[in-house]
N, C-alpha and C positions, 0 to 999 in steps of 0.2 A: 755327150758323144761326140762333140765336134771339136773337143779344144787342139786336138791334133793337125787340123786342116789349115793350112799354110793363105787362103786366100778366102773373103768373104764368099766369095760364089761357092767354094767347097764345103765351106759352113753352114750355106743353106741350102746346100744338095741334101742335108741329112732329110729336112723339112718336106721333100719330096718323095722319099723312099718309104712305100708301104708297110716296109717290113724292116727292125732294124737286125743290124750286124748280131751275131752271136755274142762277141762277147761287151758289145754295147746293152744287150739284152741283160746279160750276164751282172753289168754293174748296176742296172737299175731294180735286178731281183737285188742283191745285198743290199741297195739303198732303202726299199721297201722292207725287207727282214728289218731295217733298225727301227725302220717308221715303225713297224706294227710289230712292236716287240710281245704283245699278249697275242700274236696268232690271230685276229679276230677276221682280220679280212679286209678292217675297214680301219681308216686316219681321220680321227676328229681333229676340228681344229686346234683346240686344244694340244695334244699331242705335236701336232703339226710346226706350231709356233713354239713349242718347247725343243723340239728336234733343230728345226732349220735356225733358232737364235743361236745354240753351242755349233752348231755345226759351221756356221759362217763365220763365226769367230773364230772357231782352229782355224779353219782356212785361212783364212784373211791373217793372221800370227805367222802362221807356217809361211805361206808367202813375204812378207816382213822379214822372218830370218833369214829365207834362203836368198832373197833378191837385195833385201834394204828397204826402206820405203821409198826411198828416191824413185827406183826402178817401177812403182807401180803408180798405174795410172792416176792422174790428178782427183779422180772424182773418190779414189779409197784410201787419199793420205789423210785419213784426219784427225784433227789438232787434237780432240778428246776422246775421253772416251764415252764421254756423253754423243758424242757426235756419231762414232761407233754404231751406239745403240739405237740412236735415230733412223741412220740410214738404215741400220737392218731392223729394225721395223717398218718401216717404209716397205722395204723388200720382201719380207713377208706377208705385206697386206697384200701387194701386188699379186706375191705367189698362191694366196688362200684365193685370192679373186679370181685367179686363172685355174685353179684346180676345184674348187669349190662351187663357184658363183652362187647359188641360190641354197645348196647343200649344205648340210649340218657335218658330211665326211664324205671320203673318196677312196677309192677302190686301185689296184695298181693297172687296171682297164681304162682307170680315167687318166695315168699317168703317160702311159702307152699313148692314149689319143692326143695328147698334148704333145709330146713328142713326136711321133708319127700320124699327124694329121689327116695323111693319104692312106690311113693303112683300113684294109676294109675286116669285115666281121672275119674271115676266114684267115686274116692277116692275125690278128689279135687272138686268134684262137691257136694257130701255129705258135706264137712268143709266150703265152698262159701253158702250152706245153712244154717250153722249153724251164719256164721256170720252173715246174713239178721235176723235170728233169735233175735240175740245179741245185733243190732241195733234196732230191734223195743221194745225190752228191756227197752235200755236207752236211745231213745224216749219219751217211756211212764212213765218212771219215772224221767227224767233229769227237774230239776228249775232254773231259773235263778240265775247266780253265786252272793253270796252277796257280793256287794260291799266291800271295804277295808274302816274302819272307818277313819275319817280324821284325821289325827298327832294331831293335837291337844284336840281334843277329848279321843286319845291313850293316849296322856300325862296327862288328867284330870283324867283317868284311875290310871294310874301308882302311879299321886300323892294320890290317893285316897288308894292306896294298901299301900303306905308307912305308912301311919296313921294307918294302924290295923298291918303292921310288927313290933311291937314296939321294936323286939330285932335285927332287922337287919339282919336276917338271909336270906332272901332272896324270905323268906316264910311264908304261916298262916297255923297254927293251926285250924281246926272247933272250937276248945273251944274260941280261941281268937275273930270268929267273931259271937261267941254266946252272949260273952259277953261285946261286945261292940255294941250290939242289929240287929247286919245285920241279924242274921238268928233265928230261935227258936233253941233249943236242938234238938227236935222230927224230925226238917228236915235235921239234919246233916248228916245223913248215906244217905240222898237220896243225896244233895248236892256233898258229895261224891264220890257217881258211879257215878254222873252225870257230873262231871266238874275235878273232880282227875284222867287223861286222862293216865299219867304213874303211877299210882297206890302207891305211896310212902306214901299216906293217911297225905299229905300236899296240899295246893293250891301254886302253883308257881308264878311269876308274870304274867305271859302267860296265865295261867292256871285260874288266878282270871280276868283277863282283860276279856279272853273270855264268863265267866260267866257272869261279868257285861257289857259286851258290848251291848248297847240301839241297839229295837229292827231295823231290816231291813237292815243291817251290820255285816260284821264277823270282829275280833278285830284287826286283823293285816295279812298281807300278806301272810304267809304261816300255818294259822290257817285253821283247816280242821271243825270246827262247825261255825255258824252264826246263823242267823234268816231271815226269811220271811217280806217285809212288814207290815203284818197282824200278825206277831210276832210267827208264825209254827218254831218250830225246825227245822234249814237244816244241815245237814254232807254230805261230800266229800266220796263217794263212789268209793273206789282203784279198788273194781272188776268190777263196771261200765265205772270207770274212767269219774264221773261227780255228780253234787250237786243232792241233791234228800231230801226230806221232810223224816225227823227221824222218823224210827219204833216209831208206836203208835202217834204219831203226828197228831194234826188236821188243820184249817185253820189259827186259830186264837190261838190256845192249847200255856197256859205258862206265855203270856199275861201280863195278870193282876198280876198275883204271880213276877214276874221279874221286872218289873215294882214298885211293892210295895220294893221290895230287895233293886233295885238301890236307890229308895227315903230314905229307912234306912240309909244306906253306906254312901248317901249325909250328911245326917242329921247330920250321927255321928260324919264325918269327920269336919264338918263345928263346931259342939261342939267342938271336940279336940282344931281345933285353937283358940277358944276364951278363953278354959283356956287355 
């Protein structure tokens, strides 16, 4: 919870706090929810090691992708995959010792005591209360995770994308979609705001496939947007760590418009093949 702090003193301050800030406790709750998949209220050594090894590797690979390996601290610049495995193994050993000691499993209270060593019983009780409130909020908004679109259908969308990507740039401009009849000119800004997730002004392959994905699916495994069988747009909420209905959506919202867009795309691609 001290990642945003600028100085060492500010980073150390969190350990002197008797109780965590709401958002920090929320982050801990989300982490615990991922750890305690079976909802038992306890996590054993095996569960923790498996989770930690995967998550640490994911965090490292994401950092390497975002800033490049040269920008990482020297102790994180691994020369080989085996070096990374050894580092993760040693880090897991230290975390296990810190959280478990001689115990075979630990609870969210144990994690709170490590993060906030000055917390009193009343502070722990208050943070547990917040976690229950977070859990209720998640349960209220959680919807079923949309299944991944079958590979054959995803490949079909990729073929449609290639038809619109005239210059083979790996992206399509809104003007290209308008000129080929996929969307109307007055819809361009709405589609850009809704589907251009990285804000570069164009749609790449994955953004296009997400836009064209049939109702009831998400386009690919890492997609954070999909739809319900009824046509409501669904998004993965990173704060709640669950899928929920997108803001402003109703049970069948957008189904008719998206179906019309998909039909237009299929017709345009078919005409292009005939030509």
